[in-house]
N, C-alpha and C positions, 0 to 999 in steps of 0.2 A: 518631368519635363517631355514635353511633347515633340512629335516627329518635325513639325514646322519650327521647330527651334535649332535644327541641325542644319551643316551646309551640304546637303544631299537633297536636291529637289525632288529626285526621284531615282528609284532603283533600276538600272538598266537592264535588258535583255541578256542574261550573262551568257547563254549559249550562243546567241547571235555574235557576240563579241569574240568570244573564242574559237568560232567556226572562221570569222573574218581574220582572226590572228593566224590560224592554221594556214588558212589560203595565202596570206602574204608571204609568211616564212617559207611556203613551198614554190614562191614565185622565183625566176632567176634573177641574180643580181643587176642593177641598172646602174652603168658608170654614168657620171657627171660628165660633160661634154669638157674638151680641154680648154675651149674659150671661155665658158661659164666658169671654170675652176681658176683659170688666170685672173680673171674678172674678180672674181671673190678674193683671192690672195692679193691683187693689187690694191682692193682698198684697204686691206688691213696693214699692208706695209707702209702706204700712204700716210694712213689716219692715225696708225697706232703706233709710229717708230719709237715711243718712250716705253712701250710695254714690251717691244719685242728686245729692245736695249738691255732693259731689267731682267728679262728671262735668259738673255745669253749670258748674264754675269751670274744669276741665280744658279744656272746649271754647274758653275765651276764649285760650289758650296753646298747645295740642294740635290737630294737625288730627284733627276727629271726635272730640277728646276721649279717645282711646285711641291707643297705639301698637302694639299686637299684633292681627293678624287674629283670633285666638281670644277676644280680650276685648269683640267687637262682639256684645255679648248685648242682648236685648230685653225690658224697655222701656230699659234702661241698663245699662252694666257695671256688674258687681259690683267694689267696691274692696276686696280682700284686705288684710287686717292680719296674719294668721298661717297659717303651713303646718307642719303637723308629721305625719308618719306618711301614713295615707289619710285625713287631713282638711284642710280649708281653714276658716278664720274670717274673716268679713268685717269691717269697719268697726264694723258695728252690733251685734258680738257672736255672729252667727247662724252656725251650724257647717255644714258641707257635706261629703260623701263625696267625695274627690277621684277622678273618674272620669278627670279630662282627663289629669293627669299632667304638667302644663306643656306638653301637646303630644306627650309620649313619655319624656323623658329621665329622669324620676324613678322609675324602674322598682323603686327600694328604698324608694320613699317619700321624702316632703320632709324634708329636714333630717336624713338617716339619720347617726345619731352617729358610728359607727366612721369614716365618711369624713369627716365634719365636722371631727373631732378631728385627723386627718391633714392635713387642709387647713389648719386653724389652726397647726399646728406649723411648715408651710411658709411661713406668710404672717409669724410670729414669727421666723421665722432668716433668711428673706431677700426677703421681700416677695412680692407677687403677680407682680412682673415684673422682669426683671434685663436683657433684650436680649443677653444672652450663653447659650452651652450650660449645661444642667444636667442632672444624671444623671436626674432624671424622664422626659425626653425618650428616653432609651435604653431604661428601664425599662418606660414604654409601649409602644415600637414592638415589642420583645422580647415582650412579652405578646401583643399582637396578630399576630404571628407564630406564635405557638404556636396560638392561637386559631383563626385563619384563617391555613392555610400558603400561600394565594397572597398574603398582603401581604408579599412579600420585602423591600419597602423601604416606607417610611410618613413622609409629611409631615405634621405637625400643621398646622392652619389655622384661621380663626376662626369659620366656619360651614358648614353644608353646603353652601350657595349658592356660598363660596369653591372648595368641593370639588370641586362641577362644573367650575367655572371651570378650576381646574387639570387636571382630568382630560381635560377637551376639548382644551386648550392642551398638554398633554403628548401626547395622541394624534395631532394633526396635528403637531407637532414632530416625532415618531417616524416617522409613516407617510407625512409629508411630501402629505397629502392634506386636505381641507377640508371634506367633508360629513359631518355627523352626524346620525343616524336616531333618533328618539325615537317612544315607542308614544304615540299622540295620547290625550289626557286626564291624561297623567301631570305630576306636579308635580318639578322639579327645580332648584327655586330661582327667584330673581328677575333673574337676570342677563339682558342685552339677548338673547342668543341663543336663551335657554331660554323666553321669555315667548311661547311659540308652540305651539298645539295644548293650552291649559290648560283642565283640567277636564272639556271637553266635547271627544270626538274629532272630526275634521275642521274644527275652527275656526281653524286656522293664527294668523294675527296677529292676530285679533278684540281681543284684552285689551294689544296691543303700543302703548297709547299713550305719547308721548313716547320711542318708540324709532325711529330711522331705519331704513328697510326694508332697507339694506345691513348692519345687524348680524345679521338671521337670514335673509339669503339662502340660507347653506349649511345651514340647519336643515329638516329634513323629517320629516313623520309618516305614520306609519301605523296601521290601527284594531287595537286589542287583540286579541290571538289571530289576527290576520290574516297568517299566515306567508307565504301567496302575494302578498299587498300588499308584504310586506319584499322577499321575493326580486325582485320586479318594480322597486323602488327600487334595489337593490343592481345589478341587471343595467342599468338607465338610468344609475346613477353610474359605472359600468364604462366608460362610453363617453365619459364628461365629465369625467374626473379621479378617478373612484373615490371610494370612502367611508373616513373617517377611524375612525368608531367608531358602534356603535349603542349607545344608552341606555336602560337599561330598570330599572323599578321591579320585581323579582322576582315579588313577590306579585301585581302588577298596578296598573295608574294609580291615582292618588288613594288610595295606602296600601293597595290590594286592595279597595277598595270595587266596581272592576270587577274580577273576579278573571280570572287566565290560568288556563289549562289546566295540568294537571300535567305535562305534557312540553314545555311552551313554552319554558322557558329552556334547555333542551337542544337544542332545534331551532334557536333564535336562535343558540346557540352553534356548530352546525353551520354554519350560513348565514355567520356570520364566517368561521369558518375556510376556508369553500369562497371568500369574495371577499376576502380577505385584511384585513377589517376588525377593530378591536379591539372588544371586548366589555366594556362598563362597566356595572357592579351599581351602583345606587344604593342603599345600604343605610342610608341616614340613618334611615329609618322601621323597618327590619327588623334593622338591625345590632344583636345581642346581646339583643333582645326575642323575637325567633323562636326564637333560640337564640345560644350562645356563639360557634358556627361561623356565624354569620348564616344568612340564606335559601341562600347558595351551599352551607355545608354540608348544609342539609336537602334541597336539591334534588340533590346530588351534583354541581354544575356550576362550572368555575373560570372566573370573569371575569379580563380582563387587568388591569383596573382596579376598585378598590372606593371608593366615595365613603363618608364618614363623616360624623356630624353627631351631635346632641343627646345620645346615651347615651355616646359618645366621650370627653366630659368629666364624666359622672356627672350632667348637670343643672347644673353649674356653668359660668360663661362660657367664650367663645371655644372653644366646640365643633363641631370639624369636621376634616376631613381627607381626604387620599388616599394609598391604598396599591395595591401591585400589583407586577406582575412588575419585577424589578431593571433590565433593560433599557430597559423603557419609563420607570420613576420615575427612572434615570439623567438623563432630558432636565430634571429639576427640581431637580437638584444645585445647591446654592448655591456661589457662588464661580467663578472663571472657568478655562476650559482651551483653549488654543490650537486652534483649527479644530474644536472641539465645539459645536454649538449649544444653547442652554440656553433654557428656555420660562421667562419671567420670572413668579415669583410671590413673596409677600413678606406682611407684616404686621407691625407693631411688637408687638402682643400675639400673634401666633401662637406656639405652643409655649411659652407661658408655665409657670414652675414650677408655679402654682395648678392650672391646668386639666391639664396633665400629670399630676400627683400627683393630682389627683380623679379622673380618667379610670382611672389605673391602680389605685388602691384600690377603686373602685365596680366595675370588672370583677372583681376578685378577691372581693369581697363578692357579686357576684350569682353566680359560681363556687360560692362556698362555701353560700351558700344556696339555690342553686336557685330564684331569684326568678321568673326568666321562666316556668317550669313552676308554680310557686303561681299566677302572675298567670292562667294559661291554665284551671286548674281552673274558679274561677268565671265567668271569660268562656265556657268551653263550656257551663257549666250555664244 
């Protein structure tokens, strides 16, 4: 797959972006004028009364009134009634351009008809879940292997968080080592061991409320682009039991808002090989939106394990999974074999027919329509 088949028109000057970011955050806060703020509030109070009313009712039964972090909008969350193509409609009838895309999975647009029709066929035939093997599990795994050859074996799970859990558990089982190193500021789901160094590099367990210290004692972080810092951790770990894996968001922490340098992933690959650690790419955000080959295809770097989410079910529920080297993924094989350790993973709704069919047909439609390339054009502009 050539670079022009990816939704990155050019690689930016990373150091220039990071320098601008540092200058921005060091500036004083600029308040919004009271008059403008009131104008803003008046608009939503007048136009979105239904959303306001529903949120007030929801606060009586739901913590904070909403259940998804993306929905925490000021002065109150919008209550959406309809989603189709590039648009959303709220309960008051207001139409919005959908730049959010549910956080990323609806690359084809909401309620994309060709996929919806296939999903409805599956529901009519066997329902959304059966608890037994279905052909679409195989179809999706074969397709992923074609698009990302590093995915020699694939396990469908329920979310990106579950994919990260499985990746770390498989890495520790395979290597018989414990330490996992991440880039500070990166988000890899909300499991106990990964609520560490969230959002802001260097913060460690600052946001780890309700999580015992022992859960993240083997999680470490290094600053973005700091390859010397990564090497230092790997060398330190070598004397204390060594490193199971290094996990990265390949575009950089927080979906690339703090971008990495162009050769960063290749350098991390080399360090992992030198120190005998597995390399995990968290492609929950980048998988199929950077390109059908993922960020690993764009950079030409082969990870040992790849975490999937969001797009792997085309925006339908139970969107997550893990793929990678056959020998490492064998640690997640279902069933029992005497003498062979198995990392325990499961989930009643994992690999259900609805999710697998939705993912299979969504990826085929992205391939057919070049949806990721079309999305890049207005974004670049």
